[in-house]
C-alpha positions as CSV (number, residue, x, y, z in Angstrom):
1,M,0.2,-0.3,0.1
2,S,1.2,3.7,-0.8
3,D,1.3,6.5,1.3
4,T,-1.7,8.3,-0.3
5,G,-3.6,5.4,-0.7
6,G,-5.0,3.9,-4.6
7,P,-8.2,3.8,-5.5
8,G,-10.7,2.0,-2.9
9,E,-8.2,1.2,-0.6
10,P,-8.2,3.3,2.8
11,R,-5.8,6.3,3.6
12,P,-4.2,6.1,6.8
13,A,-5.6,8.6,9.3
14,G,-3.3,11.9,9.4
15,G,-1.8,10.7,6.0
16,P,-1.8,13.0,2.3
17,T,-4.5,13.1,0.6
18,D,-4.7,13.0,-3.2
19,E,-3.5,17.3,-3.5
20,G,-1.0,16.3,-0.8
21,V,-2.8,18.2,2.3
22,P,-2.7,15.7,5.4
23,H,-6.2,14.5,6.6
24,R,-7.3,16.9,9.5
25,T,-9.9,14.7,10.5
26,G,-9.0,12.4,12.3
27,R,-11.6,9.6,10.6
28,R,-11.0,6.6,9.1
29,A,-12.0,5.9,5.2
30,L,-15.4,3.8,4.6
31,S,-15.9,1.2,3.7
32,P,-18.0,0.4,0.2
33,E,-20.9,-1.1,2.4
34,E,-20.5,1.9,5.3
35,A,-20.1,4.4,2.4
36,A,-23.7,3.1,0.7
37,E,-25.0,2.6,4.3
38,M,-24.5,6.6,4.4
39,A,-25.6,7.5,1.0
40,E,-28.8,5.4,1.7
41,T,-29.2,7.4,4.8
42,V,-28.6,10.3,2.9
43,R,-31.2,9.5,0.2
44,K,-34.2,8.8,2.6
45,V,-32.9,12.0,4.6
46,E,-33.5,14.4,1.6
47,L,-36.9,12.4,0.5
48,A,-38.2,13.2,3.8
49,I,-37.6,17.2,3.3
50,S,-38.7,17.0,-0.2
51,L,-41.6,15.7,1.0
52,V,-42.2,18.5,3.7
53,L,-42.1,21.0,1.4
54,R,-44.2,19.6,-1.1
55,I,-46.9,18.7,1.3
56,G,-46.4,21.6,2.8
57,V,-46.8,23.7,-0.1
58,V,-49.9,21.8,-2.1
59,L,-51.8,22.0,1.4
60,S,-51.3,25.9,1.6
61,V,-52.8,25.8,-1.9
62,A,-55.7,23.9,-1.7
63,I,-56.5,25.6,1.6
64,V,-55.9,29.0,0.2
65,A,-58.2,28.0,-2.7
66,V,-60.8,26.5,-0.7
67,G,-60.7,29.5,1.7
68,L,-61.2,32.1,-1.6
69,G,-64.3,29.7,-3.0
70,M,-65.9,30.3,0.3
71,M,-65.6,33.9,0.1
72,F,-66.5,34.5,-2.9
73,A,-69.9,32.0,-2.3
74,H,-70.3,33.6,1.0
75,H,-70.1,37.7,-1.1
76,S,-72.0,37.6,-4.3
77,A,-70.5,41.7,-4.6
78,Y,-66.8,40.3,-4.8
79,V,-67.0,38.1,-8.2
80,S,-68.4,41.1,-9.3
81,V,-66.5,42.4,-12.1
82,T,-68.6,45.5,-13.0
83,G,-70.5,47.7,-10.6
84,S,-70.0,49.7,-7.7
85,F,-67.7,47.4,-5.5
86,S,-64.4,48.3,-4.8
87,Y,-61.2,45.8,-4.8
88,K,-59.1,48.1,-3.1
89,E,-62.6,47.2,-0.4
90,L,-61.0,43.6,-0.2
91,T,-57.5,44.2,0.0
92,S,-57.5,47.2,2.4
93,R,-56.4,47.1,6.2
94,S,-59.7,47.5,7.6
95,T,-61.3,44.6,5.4
96,P,-61.9,41.7,8.7
97,F,-59.5,39.1,8.2
98,P,-58.9,37.2,11.7
99,H,-55.3,38.7,13.5
100,T,-55.2,36.7,15.6
101,F,-55.6,32.7,16.6
102,R,-58.6,33.3,18.5
103,A,-60.2,35.1,15.7
104,L,-59.0,32.7,13.3
105,G,-60.6,29.6,15.2
106,H,-63.6,31.6,15.3
107,S,-63.7,32.5,11.8
108,I,-63.1,28.8,10.8
109,A,-65.4,27.6,12.9
110,T,-68.0,29.7,11.3
111,G,-66.7,29.2,7.8
112,D,-65.5,32.1,6.9
113,G,-63.7,32.1,3.6
114,R,-60.9,34.7,5.0
115,G,-59.8,33.2,8.2
116,I,-59.6,29.7,5.8
117,V,-57.3,32.1,3.4
118,V,-55.5,33.1,6.3
119,L,-55.3,29.3,7.6
120,G,-53.5,28.5,4.4
121,V,-51.6,31.5,4.4
122,L,-50.2,30.7,8.1
123,V,-49.1,26.2,6.5
124,L,-47.1,28.1,4.0
125,I,-45.5,30.2,6.3
126,L,-45.1,27.2,9.0
127,T,-44.1,25.0,6.1
128,P,-40.3,25.7,6.2
129,V,-40.2,26.2,9.8
130,L,-41.4,22.1,10.1
131,R,-38.6,21.6,7.3
132,V,-36.0,23.2,10.1
133,A,-37.8,20.7,12.7
134,V,-37.2,17.3,10.1
135,G,-33.6,18.9,10.0
136,V,-32.8,18.2,13.3
137,L,-34.8,15.1,13.4
138,S,-32.4,13.8,10.3
139,F,-29.3,15.0,11.7
140,I,-30.0,12.9,14.8
141,Y,-30.5,9.8,12.0
142,E,-27.2,9.9,10.9
143,K,-26.0,10.9,14.5
144,D,-24.2,14.1,13.5
145,P,-24.7,15.4,17.3
146,P,-23.0,19.2,16.6
147,M,-25.1,19.7,12.9
148,A,-28.6,18.5,14.6
149,L,-27.9,21.2,18.0
150,I,-26.4,24.0,15.9
151,T,-30.3,22.8,13.6
152,L,-32.1,23.2,16.8
153,Y,-30.5,26.9,17.5
154,V,-32.2,27.5,14.1
155,L,-35.6,26.2,14.9
156,A,-35.6,27.6,18.4
157,V,-34.3,31.2,16.5
158,L,-37.8,31.2,14.3
159,V,-39.8,29.9,16.4
160,G,-38.5,32.6,18.8
161,S,-39.4,35.1,16.3
162,F,-42.9,34.0,15.6
163,F,-44.0,35.2,19.4
164,L,-41.4,37.4,19.9
165,A,-43.2,39.7,16.6
166,G,-46.3,39.3,18.1
167,A,-45.3,41.3,21.2
């Protein structure tokens, strides 16, 4: 075995790499079985993350579409393209969209389309937060505690920002 290790041969820890830079990680080279297992683990994690993002976006679009349908069904003036209705009134700050969780719950319970639209937007906002939570679990699954802790910190900052924004 040469000092640099041939293709497929494990390199000794601290030995030179192909570029002549010594390894400083102190980790041993993976066997082909270990490398295949790690690649499969990474593939599973990537699939889980992509699934979370896809489901979140599709779900939020569906909820917003249902909410818009209910809004237009209950308020026929919204549908009218001509006439005295102004779309500025629909999008103004004085329009009674729910601004608190209590108001959102009441709006959804009464079948108000505006509350359902807000719920869809909330699902869309929370989708990347859920992706970070899945990231924490994935680093735990991959047995990478430093990255799990860093990602957990990012998740805490995200969740904390939601509470601080309402203060």
